[in-house]
PDB file of the backbone (N, CA, C, O) and the ligand in Angstrom, with CONECT records:
HET     ZN  A 101       1
ATOM      1  N   UNK A   1      46.081   4.946 129.530  1.00  0.00           N
ATOM      2  CA  UNK A   1      47.221   5.888 129.613  1.00  0.00           C
ATOM      3  C   UNK A   1      46.891   7.128 130.419  1.00  0.00           C
ATOM      4  O   UNK A   1      45.851   7.755 130.215  1.00  0.00           O
ATOM      5  N   UNK A   2      47.780   7.478 131.335  1.00  0.00           N
ATOM      6  CA  UNK A   2      47.573   8.710 132.075  1.00  0.00           C
ATOM      7  C   UNK A   2      48.298   9.848 131.375  1.00  0.00           C
ATOM      8  O   UNK A   2      49.277   9.630 130.662  1.00  0.00           O
ATOM      9  N   UNK A   3      47.824  11.022 131.579  1.00  0.00           N
ATOM     10  CA  UNK A   3      48.459  12.205 131.035  1.00  0.00           C
ATOM     11  C   UNK A   3      49.717  12.490 131.788  1.00  0.00           C
ATOM     12  O   UNK A   3      49.674  12.563 133.016  1.00  0.00           O
ATOM     13  N   UNK A   4      50.874  12.663 131.110  1.00  0.00           N
ATOM     14  CA  UNK A   4      52.115  13.006 131.868  1.00  0.00           C
ATOM     15  C   UNK A   4      51.954  14.231 132.674  1.00  0.00           C
ATOM     16  O   UNK A   4      51.250  15.168 132.298  1.00  0.00           O
ATOM     17  N   UNK A   5      52.626  14.218 133.813  1.00  0.00           N
ATOM     18  CA  UNK A   5      52.602  15.371 134.723  1.00  0.00           C
ATOM     19  C   UNK A   5      53.556  16.405 134.129  1.00  0.00           C
ATOM     20  O   UNK A   5      54.662  16.050 133.723  1.00  0.00           O
ATOM     21  N   UNK A   6      53.154  17.676 134.068  1.00  0.00           N
ATOM     22  CA  UNK A   6      54.066  18.732 133.564  1.00  0.00           C
ATOM     23  C   UNK A   6      55.270  18.838 134.513  1.00  0.00           C
ATOM     24  O   UNK A   6      55.096  18.871 135.731  1.00  0.00           O
ATOM     25  N   UNK A   7      56.444  18.890 133.978  1.00  0.00           N
ATOM     26  CA  UNK A   7      57.672  19.004 134.778  1.00  0.00           C
ATOM     27  C   UNK A   7      58.454  20.222 134.317  1.00  0.00           C
ATOM     28  O   UNK A   7      58.832  20.319 133.149  1.00  0.00           O
ATOM     29  N   UNK A   8      58.701  21.159 135.245  1.00  0.00           N
ATOM     30  CA  UNK A   8      59.533  22.310 134.948  1.00  0.00           C
ATOM     31  C   UNK A   8      60.969  21.981 135.166  1.00  0.00           C
ATOM     32  O   UNK A   8      61.358  21.568 136.258  1.00  0.00           O
ATOM     33  N   UNK A   9      61.788  22.160 134.121  1.00  0.00           N
ATOM     34  CA  UNK A   9      63.167  21.803 134.217  1.00  0.00           C
ATOM     35  C   UNK A   9      64.036  23.087 134.403  1.00  0.00           C
ATOM     36  O   UNK A   9      63.959  24.041 133.628  1.00  0.00           O
ATOM     37  N   UNK A  10      64.846  23.048 135.455  1.00  0.00           N
ATOM     38  CA  UNK A  10      65.817  24.154 135.641  1.00  0.00           C
ATOM     39  C   UNK A  10      67.231  23.599 135.680  1.00  0.00           C
ATOM     40  O   UNK A  10      67.445  22.450 136.067  1.00  0.00           O
ATOM     41  N   UNK A  11      68.172  24.398 135.286  1.00  0.00           N
ATOM     42  CA  UNK A  11      69.551  23.978 135.192  1.00  0.00           C
ATOM     43  C   UNK A  11      70.443  25.004 135.884  1.00  0.00           C
ATOM     44  O   UNK A  11      70.238  26.212 135.773  1.00  0.00           O
ATOM     45  N   UNK A  12      71.437  24.485 136.600  1.00  0.00           N
ATOM     46  CA  UNK A  12      72.426  25.347 137.175  1.00  0.00           C
ATOM     47  C   UNK A  12      73.491  25.616 136.123  1.00  0.00           C
ATOM     48  O   UNK A  12      74.224  24.717 135.712  1.00  0.00           O
ATOM     49  N   UNK A  13      73.561  26.893 135.689  1.00  0.00           N
ATOM     50  CA  UNK A  13      74.466  27.249 134.603  1.00  0.00           C
ATOM     51  C   UNK A  13      75.326  28.426 135.100  1.00  0.00           C
ATOM     52  O   UNK A  13      74.804  29.496 135.414  1.00  0.00           O
ATOM     53  N   UNK A  14      76.653  28.212 135.166  1.00  0.00           N
ATOM     54  CA  UNK A  14      77.552  29.278 135.649  1.00  0.00           C
ATOM     55  C   UNK A  14      77.107  29.826 136.987  1.00  0.00           C
ATOM     56  O   UNK A  14      77.126  31.035 137.215  1.00  0.00           O
ATOM     57  N   UNK A  15      76.701  28.917 137.879  1.00  0.00           N
ATOM     58  CA  UNK A  15      76.362  29.336 139.228  1.00  0.00           C
ATOM     59  C   UNK A  15      74.963  29.876 139.427  1.00  0.00           C
ATOM     60  O   UNK A  15      74.591  30.255 140.538  1.00  0.00           O
ATOM     61  N   UNK A  16      74.182  29.916 138.353  1.00  0.00           N
ATOM     62  CA  UNK A  16      72.825  30.402 138.504  1.00  0.00           C
ATOM     63  C   UNK A  16      71.844  29.355 138.063  1.00  0.00           C
ATOM     64  O   UNK A  16      72.133  28.569 137.160  1.00  0.00           O
ATOM     65  N   UNK A  17      70.654  29.331 138.704  1.00  0.00           N
ATOM     66  CA  UNK A  17      69.596  28.430 138.280  1.00  0.00           C
ATOM     67  C   UNK A  17      68.782  29.120 137.203  1.00  0.00           C
ATOM     68  O   UNK A  17      68.221  30.192 137.431  1.00  0.00           O
ATOM     69  N   UNK A  18      68.717  28.512 136.034  1.00  0.00           N
ATOM     70  CA  UNK A  18      67.980  29.106 134.897  1.00  0.00           C
ATOM     71  C   UNK A  18      66.991  28.122 134.349  1.00  0.00           C
ATOM     72  O   UNK A  18      67.223  26.915 134.417  1.00  0.00           O
ATOM     73  N   UNK A  19      65.902  28.593 133.811  1.00  0.00           N
ATOM     74  CA  UNK A  19      64.961  27.658 133.160  1.00  0.00           C
ATOM     75  C   UNK A  19      65.605  27.062 131.905  1.00  0.00           C
ATOM     76  O   UNK A  19      66.443  27.686 131.254  1.00  0.00           O
ATOM     77  N   UNK A  20      65.195  25.862 131.595  1.00  0.00           N
ATOM     78  CA  UNK A  20      65.807  25.151 130.463  1.00  0.00           C
ATOM     79  C   UNK A  20      65.603  25.944 129.157  1.00  0.00           C
ATOM     80  O   UNK A  20      66.415  25.846 128.238  1.00  0.00           O
ATOM     81  N   UNK A  21      64.542  26.709 129.084  1.00  0.00           N
ATOM     82  CA  UNK A  21      64.236  27.486 127.860  1.00  0.00           C
ATOM     83  C   UNK A  21      65.323  28.511 127.537  1.00  0.00           C
ATOM     84  O   UNK A  21      65.476  28.944 126.395  1.00  0.00           O
ATOM     85  N   UNK A  22      66.080  28.888 128.587  1.00  0.00           N
ATOM     86  CA  UNK A  22      67.138  29.915 128.315  1.00  0.00           C
ATOM     87  C   UNK A  22      68.500  29.281 128.034  1.00  0.00           C
ATOM     88  O   UNK A  22      69.478  30.000 127.827  1.00  0.00           O
ATOM     89  N   UNK A  23      68.583  27.962 128.022  1.00  0.00           N
ATOM     90  CA  UNK A  23      69.832  27.287 127.681  1.00  0.00           C
ATOM     91  C   UNK A  23      69.954  27.254 126.138  1.00  0.00           C
ATOM     92  O   UNK A  23      69.015  26.897 125.426  1.00  0.00           O
ATOM     93  N   UNK A  24      71.152  27.643 125.658  1.00  0.00           N
ATOM     94  CA  UNK A  24      71.325  27.737 124.226  1.00  0.00           C
ATOM     95  C   UNK A  24      71.888  26.408 123.577  1.00  0.00           C
ATOM     96  O   UNK A  24      71.781  26.194 122.369  1.00  0.00           O
ATOM     97  N   UNK A  25      72.461  25.576 124.409  1.00  0.00           N
ATOM     98  CA  UNK A  25      73.055  24.327 123.926  1.00  0.00           C
ATOM     99  C   UNK A  25      71.901  23.323 123.642  1.00  0.00           C
ATOM    100  O   UNK A  25      71.262  22.823 124.567  1.00  0.00           O
ATOM    101  N   UNK A  26      71.661  23.054 122.378  1.00  0.00           N
ATOM    102  CA  UNK A  26      70.490  22.250 122.010  1.00  0.00           C
ATOM    103  C   UNK A  26      70.650  20.797 122.484  1.00  0.00           C
ATOM    104  O   UNK A  26      69.645  20.128 122.727  1.00  0.00           O
ATOM    105  N   UNK A  27      71.874  20.296 122.620  1.00  0.00           N
ATOM    106  CA  UNK A  27      72.053  18.920 123.099  1.00  0.00           C
ATOM    107  C   UNK A  27      71.573  18.836 124.566  1.00  0.00           C
ATOM    108  O   UNK A  27      70.902  17.888 124.974  1.00  0.00           O
ATOM    109  N   UNK A  28      71.947  19.860 125.321  1.00  0.00           N
ATOM    110  CA  UNK A  28      71.532  19.874 126.737  1.00  0.00           C
ATOM    111  C   UNK A  28      69.986  19.976 126.802  1.00  0.00           C
ATOM    112  O   UNK A  28      69.334  19.235 127.538  1.00  0.00           O
ATOM    113  N   UNK A  29      69.426  20.909 126.016  1.00  0.00           N
ATOM    114  CA  UNK A  29      67.999  21.108 126.006  1.00  0.00           C
ATOM    115  C   UNK A  29      67.264  19.816 125.661  1.00  0.00           C
ATOM    116  O   UNK A  29      66.318  19.434 126.350  1.00  0.00           O
ATOM    117  N   UNK A  30      67.699  19.142 124.592  1.00  0.00           N
ATOM    118  CA  UNK A  30      66.936  17.950 124.198  1.00  0.00           C
ATOM    119  C   UNK A  30      67.120  16.800 125.223  1.00  0.00           C
ATOM    120  O   UNK A  30      66.187  16.036 125.469  1.00  0.00           O
ATOM    121  N   UNK A  31      68.318  16.687 125.810  1.00  0.00           N
ATOM    122  CA  UNK A  31      68.542  15.610 126.778  1.00  0.00           C
ATOM    123  C   UNK A  31      67.642  15.879 127.991  1.00  0.00           C
ATOM    124  O   UNK A  31      66.984  14.964 128.486  1.00  0.00           O
ATOM    125  N   UNK A  32      67.611  17.104 128.460  1.00  0.00           N
ATOM    126  CA  UNK A  32      66.887  17.412 129.711  1.00  0.00           C
ATOM    127  C   UNK A  32      65.378  17.452 129.459  1.00  0.00           C
ATOM    128  O   UNK A  32      64.582  17.118 130.336  1.00  0.00           O
ATOM    129  N   UNK A  33      65.003  17.862 128.260  1.00  0.00           N
ATOM    130  CA  UNK A  33      63.586  17.807 127.933  1.00  0.00           C
ATOM    131  C   UNK A  33      63.091  16.352 128.009  1.00  0.00           C
ATOM    132  O   UNK A  33      62.031  16.052 128.558  1.00  0.00           O
ATOM    133  N   UNK A  34      63.902  15.485 127.440  1.00  0.00           N
ATOM    134  CA  UNK A  34      63.596  14.057 127.501  1.00  0.00           C
ATOM    135  C   UNK A  34      63.544  13.531 128.929  1.00  0.00           C
ATOM    136  O   UNK A  34      62.656  12.761 129.294  1.00  0.00           O
ATOM    137  N   UNK A  35      64.516  13.962 129.727  1.00  0.00           N
ATOM    138  CA  UNK A  35      64.533  13.534 131.147  1.00  0.00           C
ATOM    139  C   UNK A  35      63.271  13.995 131.866  1.00  0.00           C
ATOM    140  O   UNK A  35      62.681  13.246 132.644  1.00  0.00           O
ATOM    141  N   UNK A  36      62.855  15.258 131.596  1.00  0.00           N
ATOM    142  CA  UNK A  36      61.669  15.786 132.235  1.00  0.00           C
ATOM    143  C   UNK A  36      60.416  15.018 131.812  1.00  0.00           C
ATOM    144  O   UNK A  36      59.510  14.777 132.609  1.00  0.00           O
ATOM    145  N   UNK A  37      60.396  14.635 130.506  1.00  0.00           N
ATOM    146  CA  UNK A  37      59.268  13.903 129.991  1.00  0.00           C
ATOM    147  C   UNK A  37      59.184  12.508 130.626  1.00  0.00           C
ATOM    148  O   UNK A  37      58.093  12.019 130.921  1.00  0.00           O
ATOM    149  N   UNK A  38      60.343  11.877 130.832  1.00  0.00           N
ATOM    150  CA  UNK A  38      60.354  10.593 131.466  1.00  0.00           C
ATOM    151  C   UNK A  38      59.798  10.678 132.887  1.00  0.00           C
ATOM    152  O   UNK A  38      58.968   9.871 133.307  1.00  0.00           O
ATOM    153  N   UNK A  39      60.274  11.655 133.585  1.00  0.00           N
ATOM    154  CA  UNK A  39      59.779  11.801 134.987  1.00  0.00           C
ATOM    155  C   UNK A  39      58.280  12.075 134.998  1.00  0.00           C
ATOM    156  O   UNK A  39      57.546  11.498 135.801  1.00  0.00           O
ATOM    157  N   UNK A  40      57.827  12.950 134.115  1.00  0.00           N
ATOM    158  CA  UNK A  40      56.395  13.238 133.993  1.00  0.00           C
ATOM    159  C   UNK A  40      55.575  11.982 133.710  1.00  0.00           C
ATOM    160  O   UNK A  40      54.488  11.783 134.253  1.00  0.00           O
ATOM    161  N   UNK A  41      56.141  11.137 132.835  1.00  0.00           N
ATOM    162  CA  UNK A  41      55.487   9.881 132.513  1.00  0.00           C
ATOM    163  C   UNK A  41      55.393   8.925 133.660  1.00  0.00           C
ATOM    164  O   UNK A  41      54.374   8.268 133.868  1.00  0.00           O
ATOM    165  N   UNK A  42      56.513   8.853 134.432  1.00  0.00           N
ATOM    166  CA  UNK A  42      56.566   7.988 135.585  1.00  0.00           C
ATOM    167  C   UNK A  42      55.569   8.424 136.679  1.00  0.00           C
ATOM    168  O   UNK A  42      54.959   7.601 137.361  1.00  0.00           O
ATOM    169  N   UNK A  43      55.436   9.742 136.814  1.00  0.00           N
ATOM    170  CA  UNK A  43      54.557  10.266 137.850  1.00  0.00           C
ATOM    171  C   UNK A  43      53.081  10.303 137.421  1.00  0.00           C
ATOM    172  O   UNK A  43      52.195  10.466 138.260  1.00  0.00           O
ATOM    173  N   UNK A  44      52.830  10.158 136.158  1.00  0.00           N
ATOM    174  CA  UNK A  44      51.469  10.298 135.674  1.00  0.00           C
ATOM    175  C   UNK A  44      50.418   9.428 136.411  1.00  0.00           C
ATOM    176  O   UNK A  44      49.348   9.933 136.747  1.00  0.00           O
ATOM    177  N   UNK A  45      50.700   8.146 136.664  1.00  0.00           N
ATOM    178  CA  UNK A  45      49.722   7.317 137.339  1.00  0.00           C
ATOM    179  C   UNK A  45      49.699   7.456 138.862  1.00  0.00           C
ATOM    180  O   UNK A  45      48.834   6.877 139.519  1.00  0.00           O
ATOM    181  N   UNK A  46      50.637   8.218 139.431  1.00  0.00           N
ATOM    182  CA  UNK A  46      50.794   8.215 140.878  1.00  0.00           C
ATOM    183  C   UNK A  46      49.748   9.112 141.530  1.00  0.00           C
ATOM    184  O   UNK A  46      49.586  10.282 141.183  1.00  0.00           O
ATOM    185  N   UNK A  47      49.049   8.514 142.485  1.00  0.00           N
ATOM    186  CA  UNK A  47      48.021   9.290 143.261  1.00  0.00           C
ATOM    187  C   UNK A  47      48.235   8.941 144.746  1.00  0.00           C
ATOM    188  O   UNK A  47      48.697   7.853 145.089  1.00  0.00           O
ATOM    189  N   UNK A  48      47.889   9.883 145.592  1.00  0.00           N
ATOM    190  CA  UNK A  48      47.918   9.668 146.996  1.00  0.00           C
ATOM    191  C   UNK A  48      46.866   8.627 147.366  1.00  0.00           C
ATOM    192  O   UNK A  48      45.702   8.807 147.005  1.00  0.00           O
ATOM    193  N   UNK A  49      47.210   7.562 148.060  1.00  0.00           N
ATOM    194  CA  UNK A  49      46.221   6.548 148.418  1.00  0.00           C
ATOM    195  C   UNK A  49      45.156   7.086 149.384  1.00  0.00           C
ATOM    196  O   UNK A  49      44.058   6.538 149.480  1.00  0.00           O
ATOM    197  N   UNK A  50      45.483   8.115 150.061  1.00  0.00           N
ATOM    198  CA  UNK A  50      44.532   8.709 151.065  1.00  0.00           C
ATOM    199  C   UNK A  50      43.683   9.794 150.432  1.00  0.00           C
ATOM    200  O   UNK A  50      42.456   9.767 150.530  1.00  0.00           O
ATOM    201  N   UNK A  51      44.349  10.771 149.766  1.00  0.00           N
ATOM    202  CA  UNK A  51      43.619  11.914 149.262  1.00  0.00           C
ATOM    203  C   UNK A  51      43.350  11.875 147.758  1.00  0.00           C
ATOM    204  O   UNK A  51      42.658  12.743 147.226  1.00  0.00           O
ATOM    205  N   UNK A  52      43.899  10.865 147.074  1.00  0.00           N
ATOM    206  CA  UNK A  52      43.672  10.689 145.610  1.00  0.00           C
ATOM    207  C   UNK A  52      44.165  11.879 144.838  1.00  0.00           C
ATOM    208  O   UNK A  52      43.617  12.222 143.790  1.00  0.00           O
ATOM    209  N   UNK A  53      45.220  12.527 145.361  1.00  0.00           N
ATOM    210  CA  UNK A  53      45.769  13.703 144.648  1.00  0.00           C
ATOM    211  C   UNK A  53      47.101  13.286 143.948  1.00  0.00           C
ATOM    212  O   UNK A  53      47.820  12.380 144.369  1.00  0.00           O
ATOM    213  N   UNK A  54      47.354  14.020 142.859  1.00  0.00           N
ATOM    214  CA  UNK A  54      48.603  13.822 142.112  1.00  0.00           C
ATOM    215  C   UNK A  54      49.614  14.821 142.678  1.00  0.00           C
ATOM    216  O   UNK A  54      49.233  15.817 143.295  1.00  0.00           O
ATOM    217  N   UNK A  55      50.920  14.545 142.463  1.00  0.00           N
ATOM    218  CA  UNK A  55      51.903  15.549 142.796  1.00  0.00           C
ATOM    219  C   UNK A  55      51.719  16.816 141.933  1.00  0.00           C
ATOM    220  O   UNK A  55      51.291  16.736 140.781  1.00  0.00           O
ATOM    221  N   UNK A  56      52.043  17.960 142.502  1.00  0.00           N
ATOM    222  CA  UNK A  56      51.893  19.193 141.716  1.00  0.00           C
ATOM    223  C   UNK A  56      53.226  19.990 141.821  1.00  0.00           C
ATOM    224  O   UNK A  56      54.093  19.716 142.651  1.00  0.00           O
ATOM    225  N   UNK A  57      53.317  20.974 140.937  1.00  0.00           N
ATOM    226  CA  UNK A  57      54.492  21.858 140.885  1.00  0.00           C
ATOM    227  C   UNK A  57      55.765  20.985 140.854  1.00  0.00           C
ATOM    228  O   UNK A  57      56.670  21.166 141.668  1.00  0.00           O
ATOM    229  N   UNK A  58      55.812  20.069 139.933  1.00  0.00           N
ATOM    230  CA  UNK A  58      56.972  19.178 139.813  1.00  0.00           C
ATOM    231  C   UNK A  58      58.111  19.886 139.070  1.00  0.00           C
ATOM    232  O   UNK A  58      57.950  20.392 137.959  1.00  0.00           O
ATOM    233  N   UNK A  59      59.252  19.895 139.732  1.00  0.00           N
ATOM    234  CA  UNK A  59      60.477  20.539 139.188  1.00  0.00           C
ATOM    235  C   UNK A  59      61.613  19.562 139.136  1.00  0.00           C
ATOM    236  O   UNK A  59      61.860  18.814 140.081  1.00  0.00           O
ATOM    237  N   UNK A  60      62.296  19.576 138.030  1.00  0.00           N
ATOM    238  CA  UNK A  60      63.511  18.776 137.869  1.00  0.00           C
ATOM    239  C   UNK A  60      64.647  19.746 137.793  1.00  0.00           C
ATOM    240  O   UNK A  60      64.740  20.543 136.859  1.00  0.00           O
ATOM    241  N   UNK A  61      65.522  19.681 138.784  1.00  0.00           N
ATOM    242  CA  UNK A  61      66.654  20.588 138.780  1.00  0.00           C
ATOM    243  C   UNK A  61      67.952  19.822 138.561  1.00  0.00           C
ATOM    244  O   UNK A  61      68.255  18.845 139.246  1.00  0.00           O
ATOM    245  N   UNK A  62      68.685  20.295 137.603  1.00  0.00           N
ATOM    246  CA  UNK A  62      69.974  19.656 137.284  1.00  0.00           C
ATOM    247  C   UNK A  62      71.119  20.572 137.646  1.00  0.00           C
ATOM    248  O   UNK A  62      71.182  21.710 137.180  1.00  0.00           O
ATOM    249  N   UNK A  63      72.027  20.082 138.476  1.00  0.00           N
ATOM    250  CA  UNK A  63      73.114  20.912 138.938  1.00  0.00           C
ATOM    251  C   UNK A  63      74.269  20.898 137.940  1.00  0.00           C
ATOM    252  O   UNK A  63      74.220  20.222 136.913  1.00  0.00           O
ATOM    253  N   UNK A  64      75.335  21.683 138.282  1.00  0.00           N
ATOM    254  CA  UNK A  64      76.448  21.851 137.343  1.00  0.00           C
ATOM    255  C   UNK A  64      77.170  20.529 137.027  1.00  0.00           C
ATOM    256  O   UNK A  64      77.788  20.399 135.970  1.00  0.00           O
ATOM    257  N   UNK A  65      77.093  19.575 137.917  1.00  0.00           N
ATOM    258  CA  UNK A  65      77.757  18.285 137.676  1.00  0.00           C
ATOM    259  C   UNK A  65      76.839  17.289 136.952  1.00  0.00           C
ATOM    260  O   UNK A  65      77.252  16.160 136.686  1.00  0.00           O
ATOM    261  N   UNK A  66      75.626  17.681 136.638  1.00  0.00           N
ATOM    262  CA  UNK A  66      74.696  16.846 135.931  1.00  0.00           C
ATOM    263  C   UNK A  66      73.791  16.010 136.776  1.00  0.00           C
ATOM    264  O   UNK A  66      73.000  15.218 136.265  1.00  0.00           O
ATOM    265  N   UNK A  67      73.906  16.186 138.116  1.00  0.00           N
ATOM    266  CA  UNK A  67      72.971  15.465 139.004  1.00  0.00           C
ATOM    267  C   UNK A  67      71.547  16.056 138.982  1.00  0.00           C
ATOM    268  O   UNK A  67      71.368  17.267 139.115  1.00  0.00           O
ATOM    269  N   UNK A  68      70.561  15.200 138.816  1.00  0.00           N
ATOM    270  CA  UNK A  68      69.163  15.662 138.778  1.00  0.00           C
ATOM    271  C   UNK A  68      68.530  15.493 140.116  1.00  0.00           C
ATOM    272  O   UNK A  68      68.732  14.491 140.801  1.00  0.00           O
ATOM    273  N   UNK A  69      67.743  16.501 140.493  1.00  0.00           N
ATOM    274  CA  UNK A  69      67.066  16.476 141.765  1.00  0.00           C
ATOM    275  C   UNK A  69      65.569  16.806 141.470  1.00  0.00           C
ATOM    276  O   UNK A  69      65.242  17.804 140.827  1.00  0.00           O
ATOM    277  N   UNK A  70      64.707  15.932 141.966  1.00  0.00           N
ATOM    278  CA  UNK A  70      63.251  16.147 141.668  1.00  0.00           C
ATOM    279  C   UNK A  70      62.577  16.746 142.890  1.00  0.00           C
ATOM    280  O   UNK A  70      62.703  16.221 143.996  1.00  0.00           O
ATOM    281  N   UNK A  71      61.860  17.848 142.689  1.00  0.00           N
ATOM    282  CA  UNK A  71      61.101  18.465 143.778  1.00  0.00           C
ATOM    283  C   UNK A  71      59.661  18.576 143.347  1.00  0.00           C
ATOM    284  O   UNK A  71      59.362  18.693 142.159  1.00  0.00           O
ATOM    285  N   UNK A  72      58.776  18.539 144.312  1.00  0.00           N
ATOM    286  CA  UNK A  72      57.345  18.603 143.963  1.00  0.00           C
ATOM    287  C   UNK A  72      56.579  18.947 145.252  1.00  0.00           C
ATOM    288  O   UNK A  72      57.113  18.899 146.360  1.00  0.00           O
ATOM    289  N   UNK A  73      55.325  19.286 145.051  1.00  0.00           N
ATOM    290  CA  UNK A  73      54.413  19.520 146.186  1.00  0.00           C
ATOM    291  C   UNK A  73      53.583  18.263 146.330  1.00  0.00           C
ATOM    292  O   UNK A  73      53.143  17.677 145.341  1.00  0.00           O
ATOM    293  N   UNK A  74      53.369  17.845 147.593  1.00  0.00           N
ATOM    294  CA  UNK A  74      52.530  16.669 147.816  1.00  0.00           C
ATOM    295  C   UNK A  74      51.614  16.945 148.986  1.00  0.00           C
ATOM    296  O   UNK A  74      51.942  17.744 149.863  1.00  0.00           O
ATOM    297  N   UNK A  75      50.471  16.292 149.004  1.00  0.00           N
ATOM    298  CA  UNK A  75      49.494  16.568 150.058  1.00  0.00           C
ATOM    299  C   UNK A  75      49.937  15.967 151.407  1.00  0.00           C
ATOM    300  O   UNK A  75      49.603  16.502 152.464  1.00  0.00           O
ATOM    301  N   UNK A  76      50.688  14.854 151.365  1.00  0.00           N
ATOM    302  CA  UNK A  76      51.111  14.223 152.635  1.00  0.00           C
ATOM    303  C   UNK A  76      52.225  13.234 152.331  1.00  0.00           C
ATOM    304  O   UNK A  76      52.644  13.067 151.186  1.00  0.00           O
ATOM    305  N   UNK A  77      52.696  12.575 153.406  1.00  0.00           N
ATOM    306  CA  UNK A  77      53.823  11.671 153.214  1.00  0.00           C
ATOM    307  C   UNK A  77      53.456  10.382 152.452  1.00  0.00           C
ATOM    308  O   UNK A  77      54.324   9.726 151.876  1.00  0.00           O
ATOM    309  N   UNK A  78      52.189  10.038 152.457  1.00  0.00           N
ATOM    310  CA  UNK A  78      51.764   8.835 151.677  1.00  0.00           C
ATOM    311  C   UNK A  78      51.994   9.047 150.202  1.00  0.00           C
ATOM    312  O   UNK A  78      52.404   8.138 149.480  1.00  0.00           O
ATOM    313  N   UNK A  79      51.718  10.284 149.756  1.00  0.00           N
ATOM    314  CA  UNK A  79      52.001  10.570 148.313  1.00  0.00           C
ATOM    315  C   UNK A  79      53.505  10.593 148.081  1.00  0.00           C
ATOM    316  O   UNK A  79      53.962  10.120 147.041  1.00  0.00           O
ATOM    317  N   UNK A  80      54.258  11.103 148.976  1.00  0.00           N
ATOM    318  CA  UNK A  80      55.719  11.125 148.847  1.00  0.00           C
ATOM    319  C   UNK A  80      56.250   9.678 148.693  1.00  0.00           C
ATOM    320  O   UNK A  80      57.123   9.386 147.876  1.00  0.00           O
ATOM    321  N   UNK A  81      55.659   8.782 149.541  1.00  0.00           N
ATOM    322  CA  UNK A  81      56.112   7.382 149.470  1.00  0.00           C
ATOM    323  C   UNK A  81      55.795   6.790 148.092  1.00  0.00           C
ATOM    324  O   UNK A  81      56.611   6.091 147.492  1.00  0.00           O
ATOM    325  N   UNK A  82      54.551   7.101 147.597  1.00  0.00           N
ATOM    326  CA  UNK A  82      54.145   6.543 146.277  1.00  0.00           C
ATOM    327  C   UNK A  82      55.043   7.127 145.215  1.00  0.00           C
ATOM    328  O   UNK A  82      55.401   6.414 144.277  1.00  0.00           O
ATOM    329  N   UNK A  83      55.414   8.348 145.306  1.00  0.00           N
ATOM    330  CA  UNK A  83      56.293   9.006 144.315  1.00  0.00           C
ATOM    331  C   UNK A  83      57.689   8.320 144.368  1.00  0.00           C
ATOM    332  O   UNK A  83      58.268   7.969 143.339  1.00  0.00           O
ATOM    333  N   UNK A  84      58.189   8.151 145.584  1.00  0.00           N
ATOM    334  CA  UNK A  84      59.497   7.516 145.759  1.00  0.00           C
ATOM    335  C   UNK A  84      59.536   6.147 145.096  1.00  0.00           C
ATOM    336  O   UNK A  84      60.542   5.769 144.496  1.00  0.00           O
ATOM    337  N   UNK A  85      58.429   5.400 145.207  1.00  0.00           N
ATOM    338  CA  UNK A  85      58.329   4.064 144.603  1.00  0.00           C
ATOM    339  C   UNK A  85      58.331   4.170 143.062  1.00  0.00           C
ATOM    340  O   UNK A  85      59.027   3.443 142.353  1.00  0.00           O
ATOM    341  N   UNK A  86      57.504   5.124 142.597  1.00  0.00           N
ATOM    342  CA  UNK A  86      57.357   5.295 141.160  1.00  0.00           C
ATOM    343  C   UNK A  86      58.662   5.652 140.453  1.00  0.00           C
ATOM    344  O   UNK A  86      58.938   5.198 139.343  1.00  0.00           O
ATOM    345  N   UNK A  87      59.465   6.491 141.143  1.00  0.00           N
ATOM    346  CA  UNK A  87      60.706   6.949 140.548  1.00  0.00           C
ATOM    347  C   UNK A  87      61.851   5.953 140.792  1.00  0.00           C
ATOM    348  O   UNK A  87      62.943   6.097 140.242  1.00  0.00           O
ATOM    349  N   UNK A  88      61.572   4.925 141.645  1.00  0.00           N
ATOM    350  CA  UNK A  88      62.592   3.900 141.884  1.00  0.00           C
ATOM    351  C   UNK A  88      63.738   4.448 142.641  1.00  0.00           C
ATOM    352  O   UNK A  88      64.689   3.723 142.931  1.00  0.00           O
TER     353      UNK A  88
HETATM  354 ZN    ZN A 101      47.746  12.663 150.715  1.00  0.00          ZN2+
END
């Protein structure tokens, strides 16, 4: 088992991007916490085949319509490819 990658979740709420921690609707918080955990789990085993690095600074941003967008830092395009495959 790999350790899940920490995922920072932000939400667009009334036109502003806010951290999930400041959302008061517990249904939203628990759904998005779960989503972040899933992404972190999927990314846990992913390493760059060239540099053997994991993605860092992983962010899951959910816009006002509920679309999720994943952003992260990667050492190179090989890691981006590996992440794209892992997330399907
Ligand atoms: Zn790399």
